[in-house]
C-alpha positions in Angstrom: -0.1 -0.2 0.1 2.8 2.2 1.0 4.6 1.9 -2.5 1.3 2.2 -4.3 0.6 5.7 -2.6 4.4 6.5 -3.7 4.0 5.7 -6.9 0.6 7.6 -7.2 2.4 10.8 -5.7 5.1 10.9 -8.3 5.2 13.4 -10.6 5.8 11.8 -14.0 5.3 15.1 -15.9 7.9 17.0 -14.1 10.2 13.9 -14.2 9.8 13.7 -18.2 10.4 17.8 -18.4 13.7 17.3 -16.6 14.7 14.3 -18.3 14.3 15.5 -21.9 14.6 19.1 -21.3 18.0 19.5 -23.5 19.2 17.2 -26.5 21.9 16.4 -23.7 19.3 15.5 -21.1 17.7 13.3 -23.5 21.1 11.6 -24.7 21.7 10.5 -20.8 18.6 9.9 -20.0 18.4 7.2 -23.1 21.7 5.9 -22.3 20.7 5.5 -18.5 17.2 3.6 -19.4 19.2 1.3 -22.0 21.9 0.5 -19.3 19.2 -0.2 -16.7 17.1 -2.2 -18.9 20.1 -4.5 -20.2 20.9 -4.9 -16.3 17.6 -6.1 -15.5 17.6 -8.5 -18.2 20.9 -10.0 -17.6 19.6 -10.5 -13.8 16.5 -11.9 -14.8 18.1 -14.3 -17.6 20.9 -15.3 -14.4 18.1 -16.0 -12.0 15.4 -17.3 -14.0 15.4 -17.8 -17.6 18.6 -19.9 -17.6 18.4 -20.9 -14.1 18.6 -24.7 -12.9 16.2 -25.6 -9.9 16.3 -29.0 -9.1 19.4 -31.1 -7.4 18.9 -33.7 -9.7 20.2 -31.6 -12.5 23.3 -30.3 -10.7 25.4 -30.8 -13.8 23.6 -28.1 -15.7 24.9 -25.4 -13.5 28.2 -25.5 -15.4 26.1 -23.7 -18.2 25.8 -20.2 -16.6 22.6 -19.7 -15.0 21.9 -19.3 -11.2 22.3 -22.8 -9.9 19.3 -22.9 -7.3 20.1 -26.3 -6.9 22.1 -25.7 -4.2 19.0 -24.4 -2.3 17.0 -27.6 -3.2 19.9 -30.0 -1.7 21.0 -27.9 1.2 17.8 -25.5 2.2 17.0 -27.8 5.6 20.8 -26.8 6.7 20.0 -23.3 5.9 16.4 -23.0 8.1 17.4 -25.5 10.5 21.3 -25.7 11.3 22.5 -28.9 13.3 18.8 -29.9 14.6 18.2 -33.5 14.5 16.7 -34.2 10.8 14.2 -36.4 12.3 13.1 -33.2 14.4 12.8 -30.9 11.6 8.9 -30.6 12.1 9.4 -29.3 15.8 11.7 -26.7 14.4 8.9 -25.6 11.5 6.1 -25.2 14.2 8.7 -23.3 16.4 9.4 -20.8 13.6 5.5 -20.7 12.8 4.3 -19.7 16.6 6.9 -16.8 17.0 6.4 -15.5 13.5 2.4 -15.9 14.3 2.9 -14.2 17.7 4.9 -11.3 16.0 1.8 -10.9 13.3 -1.0 -11.3 16.1 0.7 -8.3 18.2 0.5 -6.3 15.1 -3.2 -5.7 15.4 -4.4 -2.7 17.1 -6.8 -4.8 19.2 -3.7 -6.5 21.1 -2.5 -3.4 21.9 -2.4 -3.5 25.9 0.0 -4.2 28.2 -2.1 -7.5 29.6 -2.7 -8.9 26.0 0.7 -8.1 24.4 2.3 -10.1 27.5 0.1 -12.9 27.5 0.5 -13.2 23.6 4.2 -13.0 23.7 4.6 -15.3 27.0 2.3 -18.1 25.0 4.0 -17.8 21.8 7.5 -17.7 23.2 6.8 -20.8 25.7 5.5 -22.6 22.4 8.4 -21.9 20.7 10.7 -22.7 23.3 8.6 -26.0 24.4 8.7 -27.3 20.7 12.7 -26.5 20.3 14.0 -27.6 23.7 11.2 -30.8 24.0 12.1 -32.7 27.2 8.4 -32.7 27.9 5.0 -34.4 26.5 7.0 -37.0 24.8 9.3 -34.9 22.8 12.9 -35.6 22.6 15.2 -33.1 24.1 17.4 -30.9 22.2 19.5 -29.1 23.8 20.8 -25.3 22.5 24.2 -26.1 20.7 22.4 -28.0 18.2 19.8 -25.1 17.3 20.7 -23.4 14.2 19.7 -21.9 10.9 16.4 -19.4 11.0 15.1 -21.2 13.9 17.9 -19.4 16.0 17.9 -16.1 14.4 14.1 -16.0 15.2 14.8 -17.2 18.7 17.6 -14.8 19.3 15.3 -11.9 17.8 12.4 -12.8 19.8 13.9 -13.4 23.1 15.6 -10.2 22.8 12.5 -8.2 22.2 10.5 -10.0 24.6 13.3 -9.4 27.3 14.6 -6.0 26.4 11.1 -4.4 25.9 10.3 -4.5 29.8 13.6 -3.7 30.8 13.6 -0.6 28.5 10.6 0.8 29.9 12.0 0.0 33.6 15.3 2.1 32.5 13.3 4.9 31.0 11.1 5.2 34.4 14.5 5.3 36.4 16.0 7.9 34.4 12.8 10.4 35.0 12.7 9.2 38.8 13.0 12.1 41.2 15.6 10.1 43.2 18.8 11.4 42.2 20.7 8.1 42.8 18.2 6.0 40.8 18.4 8.5 38.0 21.9 8.9 38.1 22.3 5.0 38.0 20.0 4.4 35.0 21.5 7.3 32.8 25.0 5.8 33.6 24.0 2.3 32.3 22.3 3.6 29.3 24.9 6.0 28.2 27.8 3.3 28.9 26.0 0.3 27.0 24.9 2.9 24.1 28.7 4.0 23.5 29.9 0.6 23.2 29.6 -1.7 19.8 27.1 -4.9 20.0 29.8 -7.1 19.5 31.5 -6.0 22.2 28.8 -6.5 24.7 27.9 -9.6 23.0 31.7 -10.8 23.3 32.2 -10.0 27.0 28.9 -11.8 27.7 29.9 -15.1 25.7 33.9 -15.0 26.8 34.6 -12.5 29.5 32.0 -13.3 32.0 32.7 -16.7 32.4 36.5 -16.1 33.4 35.0 -13.6 36.1 32.3 -15.6 37.3 32.5 -19.1 39.3 31.1 -22.0 37.2 28.0 -22.5 38.6 27.4 -18.9 37.9 28.1 -19.1 34.4 25.0 -20.4 32.9 24.2 -21.3 29.3 25.8 -19.0 26.8 23.0 -18.6 24.3 21.3 -17.2 27.7 24.2 -14.6 28.4 24.3 -13.5 24.9 20.6 -12.9 25.0 20.8 -11.1 28.5 23.4 -8.7 26.9 21.7 -8.3 23.6 18.7 -7.8 25.6 20.4 -4.9 27.7 22.0 -3.4 24.7 18.1 -3.4 23.1 16.9 -2.0 26.6 19.2 0.9 26.3 18.2 1.9 22.8 14.4 1.4 23.7 14.8 3.5 27.1 15.6 6.4 24.5 12.9 6.1 22.2 10.5 6.0 25.3 11.7 8.9 26.9 11.3 10.8 23.4 7.4 9.4 24.0 7.5 10.7 27.9 8.6 14.3 26.4 5.8 14.6 24.1 3.2 13.9 27.1 2.2 17.6 28.5 3.0 18.1 32.4 -0.5 19.1 32.9 -1.7 15.5 32.0 0.4 14.3 35.4 -1.1 17.2 37.4 -4.7 16.3 36.1 -4.4 12.6 37.3 -3.2 13.7 41.1 -6.1 16.2 41.0 -8.3 13.2 40.3 -6.9 11.3 43.3 -4.7 8.7 41.0 -1.6 7.3 42.5 1.5 7.5 40.6 1.0 4.1 39.2 -2.2 4.6 38.0 -1.3 7.8 36.1 1.4 5.7 34.4 -1.1 2.9 33.7 -4.2 4.8 32.3 -3.2 8.0 31.3 0.9 8.4 30.5 2.0 4.9 29.2 -0.6 4.2 26.8 0.3 7.8 24.9 3.9 7.1 25.1 3.6 3.9 23.6 1.3 5.3 20.8 4.2 8.2 20.2 6.9 5.6 20.6 5.5 2.9 18.3 7.2 4.1 14.9 10.7 4.4 16.3 9.9 0.9 18.1 9.5 -0.9 15.0 12.8 0.6 13.6 14.6 -0.4 16.7 13.0 -4.0 16.2 14.1 -4.0 12.7 17.6 -3.2 13.4 17.5 -5.9 16.0 16.4 -8.3 13.7 19.4 -7.7 11.3 21.8 -7.4 14.5 21.3 -10.7 15.2 23.8 -11.8 12.0 26.4 -10.5 14.6 26.3 -14.0 16.8 28.1 -15.8 14.0 31.4 -14.1 15.4 30.9 -15.8 18.5 30.2 -18.9 17.7 26.6 -19.3 17.1 24.9 -21.1 14.1 22.5 -18.8 13.1 21.2 -18.8 9.7 24.3 -17.0 8.3 26.8 -19.5 9.4 24.3 -22.3 8.1 24.4 -20.7 4.8 28.2 -20.6 4.8 28.1 -24.2 5.8 25.5 -25.0 2.8 28.3 -24.2 0.6 31.2 -25.1 2.2 31.7 -28.6 0.5 33.6 -28.9 -2.7 30.5 -29.7 -4.5 28.5 -26.6 -3.7 31.5 -24.1 -3.1 31.2 -22.2 -6.6 27.6 -21.2 -5.8 27.9 -18.9 -2.9 26.0 -16.3 -4.5 22.8 -18.1 -4.9 22.7 -19.4 -1.3 23.7 -15.8 -0.2 21.0 -14.5 -2.0 18.7 -16.8 -0.7 19.3 -15.5 2.7 19.0 -12.2 1.8 15.8 -12.7 0.3 14.8 -14.2 3.6 16.0 -10.9 6.0 14.4 -8.9 3.2 11.0 -10.6 3.4 11.0 -10.1 7.5 12.6 -6.7 7.4 10.1 -5.5 4.7 7.1 -6.6 6.4 8.3 -4.9 9.5 9.2 -1.6 7.7 5.9 -1.6 5.9 4.0 -1.9 9.4 6.0 0.9 10.6 4.9 3.3 7.9 1.1 1.9 8.5 1.7 3.2 12.3 2.7 6.6 11.2 -0.1 6.9 8.7 -2.5 5.7 11.5 -1.0 8.2 14.1 -1.2 11.3 11.7 -4.9 10.3 11.0 -5.7 10.2 14.9 -4.0 13.5 15.5 -6.3 15.0 13.1 
């Protein structure tokens, strides 16, 4: 819908006038259009018209088109990583459950603290039960065997689930009238935001086990998720702080005049407006978080990018790394484009509501 609206608003008359205003402009325009058409034709010829789609015809890949046979042969490794082959149905259902959780959370009727928390807790619990097993007759699969798209979605959902309430808490602490609490929150937020995400994750994965006794180390994946969640929370706290600044102080005073307590003012008056103002920026923060999950490959996790590297890591499929990386890029694009379009929808919705 956003792309259609942008297409409708485009001034084609002005574009034609500027592109063909002089003979030189016309010549440059013709050359640029010809190059773009040639490049598009070459891309379509490589990706579609001359492509090989079946793993049974891998010998035909040497003829020059895209060899999508590597996806046909290795898609399970890309999507599920090291997860046991016979249990891939569980990983598939787990991915569907967390994607459904995100989609349901996008509908306005779910925008209340109780409903959102219930939806995310249920969706995440279903995801973790399917992936981990050990209950209801499911074989237990430890986290070191998780990988591919399933692990990427797990990291993403865990970071958002942990980081969102943590970010709200930091934002409220930073606004506290108690100097010690406010200074502590400001120190944490500014310190974490000043560090690269990779440094934070590396510290959680490698440095923390050196400093703590073995019984406090915990699982590596949970240390990384907590560190990632804290990083997300610090940025989300700044997003929410902007939402708080958009609320007139008179609303706090009006709540006090009605005899409401501090938490009632926050819950019934302030926070609904804060989240409304912060929703577009929150979606942007979520989009960035999904992209940044690829960083975990550096600290030894078998996410979808690491699975892609393994998919063309054999001698047979090594020449076709472009196809594998294109497939992974398409997966990222589907998720990120969907979240981005949702952010645009929220902006339009807020503009209509403010009229």
